[in-house]
N, C-alpha and C positions, 0 to 999 in steps of 0.2 A: 333201713331196713322195720318192714311192718309184721308185727308179731301176730300171733293168730288170736290173740284176744280183739286186737284192733281190727284186723281184717273179719272177724265174727260181725263187729259193731259196723263196718262199712257197708256190709252186704246188704241192709234193703234200698241203701241208697245206689249202687251200682244196679241193683236190679231194677230199680226204678227210671234210672238212665237209660237202661235197655230197653223197657216198654217205650218209652218215650220215641228214640229213635225206632223201636218198629212201626211207631204209629205214621210217623212221617214217610218212612220207606211204602206201606201196606195203606195207607190211607188217605194219604192227600198224593197223588199220580200226578196234580196239575202243578207241583212244585216245580221251578226253575231247575234245569240238570245240574246246577254247580251245587243247589241246594241239597240235592239228590246225592252227590257225588261226598260232599262234606258228612252229609250224615254216616253215609256207609264207612267213612275215612274215620270217622270217629267212634262206631261203632267197633272197629278193625282195633284202634288204639287199645280199646275199654280191655275188649278180648285180649291183650296181647300181656298189657300191663299188668291183668289179674293172674295170667298165666304166669309172668315172670315172678309176681309176689308170690304165686303158692311155693312155684321151685325153689325160690330163695329160702322161704321157711324151713321147708323139707331139708334144704344142704345145710342149714346154719343148725337144725337140730340134729342132724345125722354126724355133725363132723366129730371127730375122723372116719373116716370110713375107711383107712389103711395106713399101715405103719406111717410112723412121722421119722424123717433122718435128723438126727441130733450129733450135729458135727461139733467137733473139740479139734480146734484149731493147734494142741500141743501132742506131745506123746504122751502116751499111758505111763501111768507108774507115778504121778505127780498132784496134788490135791485137787486142781484143775479138772482132771480126767476122774476124780474120786467122787467127789462134787457131781459131776455130770450124770455119772452114771449112778448114785444113790439117788438124786433127782428121776431121771428117765425109769428106773425099777416102781416107784411108787408114782406116780402119775401117770404109768402106762398102765397100772392098773385100775385106776380111777377113769381113764379115757378110754378103755375099753379097747384101745391099741397100742401098738409096742412101739418104743419110742427107740429106734435103731441108734447106738453110739456107731459114731465113724470118727474115729481119730484121722487128721489130716494135718499134718505136722510139715514144719517146712518154712525156710524163707522168712523166720523171725517169727513164724506163726500166721505169715499173710498169705499163703497157700488154703487153708482151709478159709480161712476169712472172707478170703478174696471169692472164692465159691459160694458160700452162701449169699454174698450182694449182690451176683449176679444169676441165682437160682431162683425160680418162676415163684413167684408170690402168691402161691395156692394156699399157703400153710402146712404144707409137707416138708418142707425143710427149716430147722432152726440151728443155734449154734450157740454155745456159751462161748461168752467175750470175757474180758478183764482189759484192766486199767492198761495191759500192754498193747493190745489191741486196737482199742477204741478212744485210749487216750494219748499213747507216747509212741509207737511206731508210726503214726502214720506222721506224726510231726518231725520224724527222725530220719526215715527212709525215704531216699526221693525214688524209690522201684514202687512204692506203693499204688497201686492201681484202684482203691477204694476210698469212699469219703467217710467215713466213722459216723457221720450226725446224717447226710444226706440219703445214704445207702440202704438204710434200716430201719427198722421199727423197733423201738427199745418196748421189751415185752415186762420184763421184772431185774430187781434185784437180788440174786440168790445169798448172797453173804459177803461179807469183809474178811479179813485177816490181817494180822500185825506182822511186825520186822522186828530182829532184834538187834543190835548192836554188838558185835562175838571180837573178842582176843584169846590169842594162845592161853593157855592154862598157865603159862611161864609167865606172861607176859607182867611188866612191872606196871600196868594198869591196874589197880585194881576199884575204880569209881567211873564212872561217867564225867566225874568233874579233872580225875588225873590225866584223863586223855583230851580233855579240850586244853587243856592248861598244856601241855606239852606241844600239843599240835598248834596252839598259836606262840608257842615261844621257840619251836623250831618248822617254821612254816616248811613244806616241802618234803620234810624227813618222814613222813607215814607216807603207809601205802597200804592200799585194798584192792581185793580183787573182786571184778563184776563183770558181765559181759558189756559190750558197750551199749548204752542206750537203753539195757535193762532196767528195771525198778529198783534195783539194788544200786545201780549206778548212779540212776537220777535221785535217790533217797537222798545218797552220800551229794551230791550235788547241792540237795536242796538245802543239806546242813550248812554245807560250807556256806551257802548265800546265806543263811540266816544267821550264822556266827561271824563277826567282824574279826579278821585276821587269822583265821582259822584256814589252813591249806594242807594239802596232802596230794599224794600222785593214785593214779588208776591203772593197776595191773590188769592188763585185759586178759578175762578167763571165759570162753567159752561156755563151758562147763565146769565142774570140780570147785569153786570158788570155798566151800567147806571145808573140802580137803585140805585146800591151800593154807587155810586156816590152823586147822589140825596139825599140819605138818610146820607149822613154822614159817611159812613162807612171805607170809603178808603179815602187817600187824592189825589188821582189821577186816570183817567183812560188816554188812548188813544184810540178813539175809529172813526169809519167812520164817515165821515162829514155828510153824508145824513141821519146817523142815529139819528144825535145829533141834527142838525139845529132845529127844532122847539124848542126843549130844552135851546137851546141857546138865540133863538130870544125871548124866551118867559121869560129870565133873571132867569129862575133856577139853572143855572150852569154858571162859570165864563170860557171862553175859552183864553188860554194862547197864543197858538198857531199853525200853522197847518204846517203839514208834506211835503207839496207841495213848488215847488220850488218857485211859487209865490204865491199871496195872492191871496184868493178867491173872487169871484166878488161879493158875500152876506155878506162878514164878511170882508170889505176892511180897516177895522181898526186893523187887528187882524195879526199879522207880524208871519213870517216863522220861523221856528227853525233855517234856514239859515243863516237868518238875524240875529238872536238872539243871536249869539255867537257861532253857530255851523257851521260852512262853508262846504257846499256842501251835507248837511243832505236832505234827501227824501226818503220819504218814499209813497208808491202807492198800492192802491190794482189794480191790474188789471183783465179784464175778455175777453175771448178769445174762439172761439169755435175749436173743435177737433173731429178726426173721427180716425177711428183703422186703425191702422198701415197696409196698403197695398191697402187701397181706392184708384180708379183710378186716377191720374193726372188729366185727366180731369174732373173728380169730384169736388175736391177738387177747382180747379180755378174756375169753374160755383159757387161753394157756397160762394167761397170770393168775386167774383163779386156782386152777392147779396146783400151780406151783403155790403161791399161796397157803393151799389147804396141805400138801405135802409137807410145807416146812412145821405143821405141827405134828407131823407122824413121829412117836416116840424112837422107832429105830433108825429114821434119817436123824433126827436131833442128836442120838447118840453116836453114832457114825461123824458127823459134824464135829460134835465137840471133841472127839479125839484126836480132828483134824486142827483143833485150834479154829474153826471157824464158826464166825459169829452170824446167826441166820435174821435176812432182812426180810420184812414183807415190805412193797413198795406198789403203789401201782406205776402203768406203763407211764405215765404223765409225769408221776414224781422222778421214775428210770430214766428217762428223757432229758428232764431239770439237771439232776446228777450227773450224769455222763459228759451233756455240754459243759458245767460247773468243772469237772474235773477236766475236761480237753483242755479248757481255758487255764486251768492253773498249771498244769503239767507243761502248757505251750509255753509260758512264762519263764519256767526254770531251762526249757530245753535252749529257749532264745537268749538268755543271760550267759549260760554257759558254752554256747556256739556248738552244739551237739548234734552231729551228723552223721551219718551210714549211707555209704554210695549203695 
């Protein structure tokens, strides 16, 4: 893309070329007909290129000229939806056009994700994607019809959040060490609740793979895993910290560990899994922004800049802090590399556990 400054610098050379071609056409009529036609074609190409550059510069400067659809492939009322709406509000103010949040849930988030993958790459459709949509589901579900790497332009990472391992308040386990000890001594006796193929399910599988001799059973819950632990129907759950923080602080459940590398500020006395005997263990839920493959690089760059700008807004930061979301600034290139790394990491876990959903 030629900037206005570069276009201005090139104008004398373009004008000189026009003068020379005019000379050939008007002053040298004895030229062979083929030379005449070549000169004429050359001048037409110059005019076309100059016009195209002019309009491209104008289009780049003007974007966006209408509202942008911001697809959330999940239902409303969760941390992903909250994050999308918070960023949409502040980015819309800066862009001068609304980011219209559209919830498109269903089929394990594949409906909304596929919609964006197939959308016109003109900069007016984007989505909030997660480790579920871009790292896990495509490797678990046979029905997925999009490629999380090839069908999208990775724009930015919005933020990450951690998980907690919870047990019922009346559970005999008072520490992560108690839980691991029992699980190893009584393989197959513990049960946990999660949706098959969910991030909670895969986090539990990763823990099982990391701790030799640890074994437990999955009790499938499409929803309501937290209610299952509150009612004492299962032995433990792994769930998002933002979802569980209220129950934890109310004393309705016991939290044995967090899955981040560092302890949560709001739960300073709760150890990490890594410091509790499983070195290097970390499981994060992440959220990022994606656009259809082929979206102009200038548009991707603009949206990335607006996202990173919004992250500095005190109101947005307060909202995200309340949801236990840790904001991260990443370039499109860094985002693409991170998504690929996560895809490969969870692919190994999925294949080792032989997890498939028809």
